[in-house]
N, C-alpha and C positions, 0 to 999 in steps of 0.2 A: 193587814192581809194587800187593803187595797194599796199602798204604799211598797209592799216588796212586789208587787207587779209591774207598778211604775218604773220601779227601779231596774227591773230585768229588761223591760221594752227598753226602757233609757239606755242600758248596757249593749244591748244586740244591735240596735240603731246606730248607736256610735259605732261599735266595732266593724259594722257592713261599711260605714262610710269612710271608715280608716282604712280599711282594706282597698277600697276604691280609689281613695287618694292616693295609697302608696302604689295600687299599680299603673295610675296615672302619671307620677311622679319617675316611677320607673322608665316607662315610655318614654316621657319628654326628656329624660336624662341620658338615655341610652337606647339611640334610635335602631340600635342592631338588635335588640330583644325583640324576639319574634312572640306575637303571639299564638297558642298552640291551636287554637280553634283555626287561624288565618292557615297555620300551615299544614294542618290536618288537610285541609280546601286546596292548596296548592298540589300537595301530593296526589290528591286523587283526580286534578284535573290533570297533571302531568301522566298520569298511569293510564289515562285515558287515550291520550295523544299517543302514547306509546304503541299501542296495539289495532291503531286505525289505519296504517298505509301495509297490510298484508299483500304478496305478489301472488299473484297466479300463474300456472304453466305458460299461458300465453306469452308471458314478459320475459319469461328466463329464455325461451324459444326464439323469440326476436334479438334479446342481448347475443345469444349464442351464434345468430344468422350474422348479424351485424360484424361480430369479430371473426366468424370464419370468411366474410368477405374480404374483409380489410386485409387478412394474411393472406388471402390466394388473390388479390389485388397487387400486394406486394412482392410478393414470389413473381407474378406474372410481370410486372415494370420492371425488376430486376433483371428477369430472363431476357427483357426485350433490351434492355441497357445491354445487357454481356453481348447478346447478337450484333448489336449496332455495332459493339466496339472491336468485335472480332471480325467482323465484316470489313470494317474500316481498316483495322491493320491488313487482312488478306490483301486488299485494294493497293495497298501502298505495297506490300511484298512482289503484289504482281506487278507493277510499274516497274520495279528495282529488277526484278527478271525478266522482264521484256527488253529492257535495255542491256543485259547480260546477253540475253537470245541474240540480240540483233549484233552484239560484238563478236558474239560467236560464229556467226554466220559470215561476219566480214573476215573474219581469223581462218576461218574453213577454207572461204575462196583465196586467200592468200595464200595458204599452205597449198592448196590445189595446183596455183599457179608455177609456184616454185617448186613442187615436185614435177611438175609436167616439164620444166625446164632441165632438172635434174636427170630424166628420163631420156631426154633428146640427147644431152652432153653425152648420157652414156652409149648412147646409141653410134653417136660420133667416134667415140674411144674406141666400140667393138669395130665399128667399119674400117677404122684406119689400122687396128692391129695387125690384121694379116700382110701389110706392107711392109715396105722397108722404111723402118724409122731412123730416117738420116734427111738432112735438111732443112727443109718448110715442111715435110711431113712430121717430123721428131718437133718441129717447134709447136705445130698446131696439138700435135699428143700431148706434150707437155703443158701446153695451155689449159687442154681441156681435163687435163687429170688435176689443176689446182681445185677446181670445181667440184671434184668428188669428196671431198673432206665436206660435208654438211650434217649436221645434226640436229637442225632447226626443229621443232615441233609447236602443235598447235597450243597456244595459250590461252585456255579457256577461261570464262569469266564465270567463277562459282562462289565467288565469297558471298551474294545473297543467298543461295540455296543452300551451303552450308550453314550460315547463321539461323537460316530457318529450321533446319533440321537439329542444331544443338540447343536452340532456345525452345523446343517445341512446338514451334510454330507451324507445322504440318495440319495441326489441327483448326486451323482457321479456313482452310480450303475444306469447303464441305462437298464438292464437287468431284466424287470417288473417281470418275473417269479420267478427269483433268489429272488428277494426283496422280496415278496409276501410269499416265503416261509422261509426267515430269519424273517417275522414279525411272521409268525405261530409258529416257533420254539419258539422266545422270549413270546407268548401265554402259551404255553406249558409248558416252565418254570414257569409262575406265577401261572398257577393252581398246579403244582408240589409243588411251595413255598407256597401256601395256605394250602395244605394238611399238609406240613412240619411244618406249625405254629400249627396247630390242634394236631399233634403229638407232639410237645414241651407242649403242655398244659397238655394232659393228660400225658404226662412223669412226668411233675411237680407235678399232681395228685398222681401219683403211689407212689413217694417217700417218702409220709406222710403214704402210707400203708407199704411201707417195712420199716420203721422206727419203726412202731410197732410191727414188726415181728421178726428183726434181732435184735441180741444182739449189744449194741455199741461196744464192745472191738473186736466182732468176724466180724463186719461191718468196721471197722478199717484194720483190720488185710486183707481185702480183696480190700482195696479202692485201692490200688497201680494196680490193674488186671482191666482191661476194655474188653469191649464187643468185641470191633474192632481186638483184639490178643487175643480172646478167642482160636482160633484154633492154636495156636502156646503155648497153657498150655498142658502138656503132662499129660497124666493119673495118672501117678505117681504123679507127682506134685501137682495134681488136689485132689488125695487121702490124702498128704500129707497136704493139706490147709482146710480139713474136722476137726471140733474138736474135742477132743480128749474123751470129755465128754460132747455130745449136749444135750441141755434142749429137752423136751419135747414140740410139737407146739401145742397139741392137744387142749389146753387151748386157742388157738387163732384162732380158726375156723371162727370165723366171720370176723376179719381183712383180714385172708387168703382168704376168697370168696369175699371182696369187691375188695382187688387185682385182682384176679384170672379173673374177670369178666372186670377190664379195661384191662388187659393184654389180653385177648380175643379180645378186640377192636382194641389193637394197633395191634395185629398179622392181623386180617382180613384186616384191611387198608394198612400194610405194604406188604401184599401178592398180593393185588390189583396194589400197584407200582409195584412191581416187576411184575407182569404178564401183566401190561398194559401201565400205566402213563412212565415207567422208559426205556423201551426198545422204546417206540414211541419217545422219546428223543433222545435215542441214534442213531436210525435208521434214523431220520431227520440230527442230526448232522453230520454225515457218509455221508450222500447226500448232505450237504451243502459243507462239506471238498471238495467232487470230483467235483461239482460244481464250487465253488469258483477255484480252480486249472485250469478246464477248459476252465472257462471264461476268465482268466487273463493269463493264461499258466504260469502256477505256478508249479515248481518242487521240 
């Protein structure tokens, strides 16, 4: 009985030792083998760490507030940048418009001077027409007649304004009153150009009457002189241009009558331009120049 008990004890002891030895061998030979108890402990530690960082409503509020401020500031700076660029473009356009307006004023003044000379020559023709058109009087009448063919018009500088309109650049100008004045100026130019077209049509009709009155050789002699430079012709030069033996124009009274009636119409309309349309455009051009300089601080 005693022997059996000792044998069982020895067997249990040996089995337990063998099991422990086997576990040690497995652990040493294969370091990746994880102890079940150790794995359970690690899982429990990880489990507790996962639930330790819960957010409250204040955290969410501050995150939302920061995001909102970032987006708002982004829009603000973008709008400021666009406003700066638009203002810069408006200033550049204004500089170009000022240059165009200054050139318009020069063109108006030049046209006024030339039109005034046309009116003066037309008066001379009308004053000579009742007299007998022979000799020196015929020579003078022929000389003045040469300058009745004039279809000149104001060359407006509209390139910048057309570019602004076609490119949608009018939105860069935030001053509504200034923009309205610019549009009104453009409207005045359109009206002046309509009358200039009519002036050209009448001028082309006049040339037919002039050709019937002037001798071709004499007309050719005077062709190098133009109305816009008439005031530079001295009295001596003018008299030297009179034909030495002028023909009588008495036999051309019908053609002269038709020509003078057309000349009177030209004279009347040019006088209206001088008194009304052109000064109005010049005044508005000067106002626009001052307004653009003040609005965009251009010196």
